[in-house]
C-alpha positions as CSV (number, residue, x, y, z in Angstrom):
1,M,59.7,83.4,248.5
2,K,62.3,82.0,250.9
3,K,62.1,78.8,248.9
4,A,62.1,80.4,245.5
5,K,65.5,82.1,246.6
6,Q,66.8,78.5,247.4
7,M,65.9,77.2,244.1
8,N,67.5,79.5,242.4
9,K,70.7,78.9,244.1
10,V,70.3,75.3,243.6
11,L,69.9,76.5,239.9
12,A,72.9,78.5,240.2
13,S,75.4,75.7,241.7
14,L,74.0,73.3,238.7
15,L,74.6,75.7,236.4
16,L,78.4,76.2,237.3
17,F,78.9,72.5,237.4
18,F,78.0,72.1,234.0
19,I,80.6,74.6,233.3
20,G,83.0,73.3,235.0
21,L,82.7,69.9,233.2
22,N,83.2,71.9,230.0
23,P,87.1,71.7,230.1
24,I,87.2,68.5,230.7
25,F,85.0,67.3,227.6
26,A,86.9,69.8,225.4
27,Q,90.2,67.7,225.8
28,D,88.8,64.8,223.6
29,F,91.9,64.3,221.1
30,S,91.7,61.8,217.9
31,R,94.9,60.4,218.1
32,V,96.9,59.2,220.8
33,Y,101.0,58.0,220.6
34,A,103.0,56.2,223.1
35,V,106.7,57.8,223.3
36,E,109.1,55.2,223.6
37,K,110.4,54.7,227.2
38,V,113.9,57.0,227.7
39,E,116.5,55.3,229.9
40,K,117.6,58.4,231.6
41,S,115.9,62.2,232.6
42,A,117.1,64.7,229.4
43,W,116.1,66.6,227.0
44,Y,115.2,64.5,224.0
45,K,114.6,65.0,220.4
46,I,110.8,63.5,219.5
47,P,110.9,63.0,215.2
48,L,106.9,63.7,214.5
49,N,105.6,60.8,212.0
50,E,103.4,61.4,208.7
51,D,100.3,60.1,210.5
52,L,100.1,61.9,213.4
53,L,101.1,65.5,211.5
54,G,98.1,64.1,208.9
55,N,95.6,64.0,211.8
56,A,96.5,67.4,213.9
57,K,96.2,70.7,212.7
58,F,97.5,72.3,210.2
59,D,99.4,74.7,212.1
60,Y,100.3,71.7,215.0
61,T,98.8,74.0,217.7
62,D,96.4,71.0,219.0
63,I,99.5,68.3,219.9
64,R,99.8,67.9,223.3
65,L,102.5,65.9,225.7
66,F,101.3,64.2,228.6
67,S,102.3,61.6,231.2
68,T,100.4,58.7,231.9
69,N,101.4,59.1,235.8
70,D,99.0,62.4,235.3
71,S,96.6,62.4,232.3
72,L,95.8,66.2,233.0
73,L,99.0,67.6,233.3
74,E,100.5,69.1,229.8
75,I,104.5,68.1,229.4
76,P,106.1,71.6,228.1
77,Y,107.5,71.2,224.6
78,L,109.1,72.9,221.8
79,L,108.7,72.5,218.0
80,Q,111.7,72.2,215.3
81,E,110.7,75.6,214.3
82,E,110.5,77.5,217.1
83,L,114.9,76.7,217.7
84,P,117.3,78.8,216.1
85,Q,117.8,77.8,212.2
86,T,120.3,75.5,210.9
87,P,121.7,74.7,207.7
88,S,120.0,71.7,206.5
89,T,119.0,69.3,203.4
90,C,117.3,69.0,200.2
91,F,116.3,66.0,198.5
92,V,117.6,65.3,194.7
93,P,116.8,62.3,193.0
94,F,119.5,60.2,191.2
95,G,119.9,57.7,188.0
96,I,120.1,54.1,189.1
97,E,121.5,50.9,187.5
98,V,121.1,47.8,189.0
99,T,123.2,44.7,188.0
100,S,124.5,41.4,189.0
101,Q,128.1,40.1,188.6
102,K,128.9,36.5,190.2
103,G,125.7,36.9,191.8
104,V,127.1,39.7,194.1
105,Q,123.9,42.6,193.6
106,Q,124.9,46.1,192.5
107,V,123.2,49.2,192.7
108,L,125.2,52.0,190.4
109,V,123.9,55.7,191.4
110,Q,124.9,58.5,189.4
111,T,125.2,61.7,191.4
112,D,125.3,65.3,190.4
113,G,128.4,65.8,191.8
114,S,127.7,67.7,194.6
115,N,128.6,67.1,198.4
116,L,126.8,64.4,200.0
117,N,126.9,62.8,203.2
118,T,123.2,60.7,203.0
119,L,121.1,58.8,200.6
120,L,117.6,58.3,200.8
121,L,117.0,54.6,199.3
122,K,113.4,53.5,198.3
123,V,113.5,49.9,199.2
124,G,111.1,47.2,198.6
125,N,109.8,45.5,201.7
126,H,111.9,42.2,202.9
127,K,112.0,39.8,205.9
128,N,115.9,39.7,206.3
129,A,118.3,42.1,207.2
130,R,120.8,43.1,204.5
131,V,124.5,43.8,204.8
132,F,126.2,46.2,201.9
133,S,129.3,48.1,201.1
134,L,129.4,51.6,199.9
135,A,132.1,52.7,197.5
136,G,132.8,56.1,195.4
137,S,134.2,56.5,192.0
138,H,134.8,59.6,189.5
139,D,134.7,57.3,186.5
140,K,133.0,53.6,187.2
141,K,136.6,52.4,186.9
142,E,138.6,53.1,190.0
143,W,136.2,52.7,193.5
144,F,137.1,54.1,196.8
145,G,135.5,52.7,199.9
146,I,133.3,54.7,201.9
147,S,131.6,52.2,204.5
148,D,132.6,48.8,204.2
149,S,129.4,47.7,206.0
150,E,126.2,48.7,206.0
151,F,122.3,47.6,206.8
152,L,119.0,47.4,205.3
153,P,116.5,46.9,208.2
154,V,113.8,44.2,208.6
155,T,110.3,45.4,207.5
156,L,107.6,43.3,209.2
157,Q,104.9,45.4,210.0
158,N,104.8,47.9,207.3
159,L,101.7,48.7,205.8
160,E,102.8,49.6,202.2
161,T,105.2,47.4,199.6
162,F,108.1,49.9,200.4
163,Y,109.8,51.9,203.0
164,W,112.3,55.0,203.0
165,H,115.9,54.1,204.4
166,R,118.4,56.6,205.3
167,L,122.1,56.1,204.8
168,Y,124.3,58.2,206.5
169,F,128.3,58.5,205.6
170,P,131.3,60.9,205.7
171,S,131.1,63.7,202.9
172,T,131.9,63.1,199.4
173,K,131.7,64.2,196.0
174,Y,131.7,61.5,194.0
175,A,130.1,61.4,190.5
176,F,129.1,57.4,190.9
177,L,127.8,55.6,194.1
178,R,128.3,51.9,194.5
179,L,126.0,49.7,196.7
180,Q,127.0,46.0,196.5
181,F,125.7,43.7,198.9
182,L,128.0,41.3,200.5
183,D,125.7,37.9,200.6
184,S,125.8,36.5,196.8
185,T,123.9,33.2,198.0
186,Q,120.3,35.8,199.0
187,A,117.9,36.9,196.8
188,K,117.9,40.1,195.5
189,I,116.3,43.3,197.3
190,E,114.3,45.8,195.1
191,I,115.4,48.9,195.0
192,I,112.9,51.1,193.7
193,S,114.9,54.8,193.5
194,V,117.5,56.8,195.5
195,G,118.1,60.0,195.8
196,G,120.9,62.4,197.9
197,S,120.8,64.7,200.6
198,V,122.8,67.8,199.4
199,F,123.6,71.1,201.9
200,S,121.1,73.9,201.3
201,K,120.6,77.1,202.9
202,A,116.8,77.0,201.5
203,E,115.2,74.7,203.8
204,K,114.6,75.3,207.5
205,Q,114.4,71.9,208.4
206,P,115.5,68.2,206.5
207,I,113.1,66.6,204.3
208,L,111.4,63.6,204.6
209,P,109.3,61.5,201.9
210,L,105.0,61.2,202.2
211,V,104.1,58.0,201.4
212,G,100.5,58.3,201.4
213,I,99.6,60.7,198.9
214,Q,98.4,59.5,195.8
215,Y,98.1,60.7,191.7
216,L,96.6,60.3,188.8
217,I,98.0,61.5,185.4
218,E,95.4,61.9,182.4
219,H,96.4,63.2,179.2
220,L,93.8,65.9,177.4
221,P,93.0,66.6,174.0
222,N,94.2,70.1,174.6
223,K,97.8,69.1,174.5
224,T,97.8,69.3,178.1
225,S,99.1,66.4,180.9
226,M,97.0,66.5,184.0
227,I,98.0,65.1,187.3
228,K,95.7,65.1,190.1
229,V,97.2,64.9,193.3
230,F,95.1,63.5,196.8
231,S,95.2,62.1,200.1
232,K,93.4,60.8,202.7
233,Q,95.2,62.8,205.5
234,K,95.5,66.4,205.0
235,Q,99.3,67.2,204.9
236,W,102.1,69.7,204.1
237,I,103.7,69.4,201.0
238,H,107.0,71.2,201.3
239,Q,108.8,69.6,197.7
240,M,107.9,67.3,195.1
241,A,110.4,65.3,192.5
242,F,109.7,64.0,188.8
243,S,111.2,61.0,187.7
244,I,111.5,61.3,183.9
245,K,114.1,59.4,182.0
246,N,113.4,60.4,178.3
247,P,113.1,61.9,175.5
248,M,116.5,63.4,175.7
249,F,115.5,66.9,175.0
250,Y,112.3,68.6,176.8
251,S,111.1,72.0,178.3
252,R,107.3,72.0,179.6
253,E,105.9,74.9,181.5
254,V,103.9,73.4,184.7
255,S,101.0,75.2,186.6
256,L,100.2,74.0,190.3
257,Y,96.2,75.0,191.3
258,T,93.2,74.1,193.1
259,K,90.0,74.3,192.3
260,E,86.9,75.7,194.8
261,L,82.9,75.6,194.0
262,V,82.0,79.2,194.5
263,Q,78.7,81.2,194.3
264,A,78.2,82.9,191.3
265,K,75.4,85.5,189.9
266,R,72.0,84.2,190.1
267,R,72.1,81.3,192.3
268,K,74.7,79.8,190.4
269,K,78.0,77.8,191.5
270,V,81.4,77.9,189.4
271,W,84.7,76.2,190.1
272,Q,87.2,78.7,190.5
273,E,91.1,78.0,190.1
274,T,93.6,79.5,192.6
275,G,97.1,79.3,191.3
276,V,99.6,77.4,193.9
277,G,103.1,77.6,192.1
278,H,104.8,77.4,188.5
279,F,107.7,76.0,187.3
280,E,109.8,74.4,184.3
281,L,110.6,70.6,183.5
282,R,114.1,70.9,181.7
283,A,115.9,68.1,180.8
284,H,119.5,67.9,182.1
285,S,118.1,70.0,185.1
286,N,117.3,69.2,188.6
287,Q,113.9,67.9,188.5
288,S,113.0,68.7,192.4
289,F,110.8,71.7,193.0
290,A,109.9,73.7,196.2
291,L,106.6,74.2,197.6
292,N,104.5,75.0,200.4
293,H,100.9,73.8,199.9
294,Y,98.5,72.4,202.7
295,L,96.6,69.8,200.7
296,D,93.1,69.3,202.1
297,D,91.6,69.1,198.7
298,T,92.8,67.9,195.2
299,L,96.0,69.7,193.8
300,Y,96.0,69.9,189.6
301,I,99.5,70.0,188.3
302,A,99.5,71.2,184.2
303,I,101.9,70.3,181.8
304,D,101.8,72.3,178.7
305,N,103.2,69.5,176.3
306,Q,102.3,72.0,173.2
307,D,102.7,69.8,170.1
308,N,105.2,67.6,172.0
309,M,104.6,64.1,173.1
310,P,103.5,63.7,176.7
311,L,106.5,63.3,178.9
312,P,106.4,59.1,180.1
313,I,106.2,60.3,184.1
314,A,108.1,57.2,185.8
315,E,107.3,58.7,189.2
316,I,106.5,61.5,190.9
317,L,107.8,61.8,194.8
318,F,106.5,64.3,197.4
319,F,108.1,65.4,200.8
320,Q,107.5,67.3,204.0
321,R,109.8,69.1,206.2
322,A,110.5,67.0,209.2
323,I,108.8,68.3,212.4
324,H,110.6,67.2,216.0
325,L,109.2,67.9,219.2
326,F,112.0,68.7,221.9
327,A,110.9,67.8,225.6
328,Y,112.7,67.0,229.3
329,L,111.5,63.4,229.7
330,E,111.8,61.7,232.9
331,E,113.3,58.1,233.3
332,D,110.8,55.1,234.6
333,K,107.8,57.5,233.4
334,L,105.5,56.9,230.1
335,Y,104.6,59.7,227.8
336,L,101.7,60.3,225.5
337,L,101.2,62.6,222.5
338,K,97.7,63.8,221.8
339,C,96.4,65.4,218.5
340,G,93.3,65.7,217.0
341,N,90.8,68.3,219.1
342,T,90.3,71.6,216.6
343,A,89.2,73.3,219.7
344,L,92.5,74.0,221.1
345,S,95.1,77.0,220.1
346,K,99.0,76.8,220.3
347,P,100.1,76.3,223.9
348,Q,101.9,78.9,225.9
349,Y,105.2,77.5,227.6
350,D,108.1,79.1,229.7
351,L,110.7,77.1,227.0
352,S,110.2,79.5,224.2
353,S,112.1,81.7,226.4
354,F,115.3,79.1,226.5
355,A,114.9,77.7,222.7
356,K,119.1,77.9,222.3
357,L,119.9,76.4,225.9
358,I,117.6,73.6,224.7
359,Q,119.1,72.9,221.3
360,D,122.3,72.7,223.0
361,S,121.2,70.4,225.3
362,V,119.2,67.9,222.8
363,A,122.4,67.6,220.7
364,R,123.7,65.2,223.4
365,S,120.5,63.1,223.5
366,L,118.8,60.5,221.6
367,H,116.1,60.8,219.0
368,Y,113.1,58.7,220.2
369,S,110.5,57.4,217.3
370,L,106.7,57.2,217.8
371,V,104.1,53.7,218.2
372,P,100.0,54.4,217.4
373,T,98.4,52.9,220.5
374,T,96.6,50.1,219.1
375,T,95.1,47.0,220.9
376,E,98.6,45.6,220.2
377,T,100.8,48.5,221.9
378,Q,99.8,47.9,225.6
379,I,100.6,51.2,227.5
380,A,101.0,51.0,231.3
381,V,98.8,54.0,232.3
382,K,98.0,54.8,235.6
383,E,94.7,53.6,236.9
384,V,92.7,57.1,236.4
385,P,90.2,57.0,240.0
386,F,86.5,57.0,239.4
387,Y,85.4,60.2,239.5
388,E,87.5,61.6,236.7
389,Q,86.2,59.1,234.8
390,K,83.9,59.6,231.3
391,Y,81.0,57.1,233.0
392,F,80.3,58.9,236.1
393,L,80.5,62.2,234.5
394,W,77.5,61.6,232.6
395,I,75.9,59.9,235.8
396,C,76.7,63.5,237.0
397,I,74.9,65.4,234.0
398,F,72.4,62.7,233.6
399,V,71.6,63.5,237.6
400,G,72.2,67.0,237.3
401,A,69.5,67.5,234.3
402,I,66.8,65.4,236.4
403,T,67.3,67.2,239.6
404,L,67.5,70.8,237.2
405,F,64.0,69.6,235.8
406,F,62.3,68.9,239.3
407,F,63.4,71.9,240.7
408,S,61.9,73.8,237.8
409,W,58.7,71.7,237.7
410,K,58.4,72.7,241.5
411,L,59.0,76.4,241.1
412,L,56.6,76.9,238.3
413,Q,53.7,74.7,240.4
414,E,54.2,76.4,243.2
415,K,54.0,79.9,241.5
416,K,50.6,78.5,239.9
417,N,49.5,78.0,243.3
418,G,50.8,81.1,244.8
419,E,48.5,82.5,242.0
């Protein structure tokens, strides 16, 4: 009887040991990113890229920030949505005309006449940095200088065939803008499309283009143009913009919906449509539309052409509200951002009570981008003790299981002998 009580104590200890291991294995993340090293200790605003947001949970509650000096210690942070709202911007595509005069490449942009302080350029990849000037005009005859020297950066490691470049300048209200490349001896740069960021109070955060979203256009016999939108990664879509150059006049009703296979009567499964949105494509009007859809499956866009010819859609652009993370980073330390753990819920930090104070401090800090951790990106991480390594934990589990089996077998043998 005494031995049985001792064995019960051993079994209880082993059970508590396994329970204690559970939180360690629950911290597995599918994605890890290295934050650029900071020069001084301060509050920083970190833009979260499309890859990170696509691998995080739909509500971003599994994002965690760690210091490489202590891989188990979470660094408190705030997301953009937790800060006081401020006026932001909204994307509007513009018409462009690319010309060449005396070997000098020019890009003429026709704006909508609204206040502009940025341009968003979709540029084909190029190896060398290029310099250009920016000017504005009301009639395309007399031009006024806005900036004499702007740069298009080098793009050597872009996985796509193009990249997006945001150009900042003082607020203007010109009907036309002109980008003029200064070096006539170099080859032309491919300017695919240009859009403007106009002041808007409707959006809580600025928007950024989504590169990984694809779409297919199919013209059905029932006079409907069907557009199927899909992506390898799950993403939020907050805005979409159509590029339609002709005909001169058109007005089409557009419906957005998703499909789901649901169980019906008699064990049959049928496709059920769920409406997502509705708007009108109309000539001589804004072709940019607000949306709030989480793309985890195919999104269907149906354009009712009635008895008209299908619209020649040149391009559809999709955008997502920019998400920034605010955290206090210390100099001479490296930090890791992790996501992709569906078991985690929203963290509760004390920082939420000081959002306004933190926002005022961040305004004086620099922005830092993210770099995915690959074999080419070496991160100096503090050496983890052997007792915190996973192989050691698996060894403990194996030994514990053998011990548990042995004591259970021993207990059964003694019970049989006692009978």
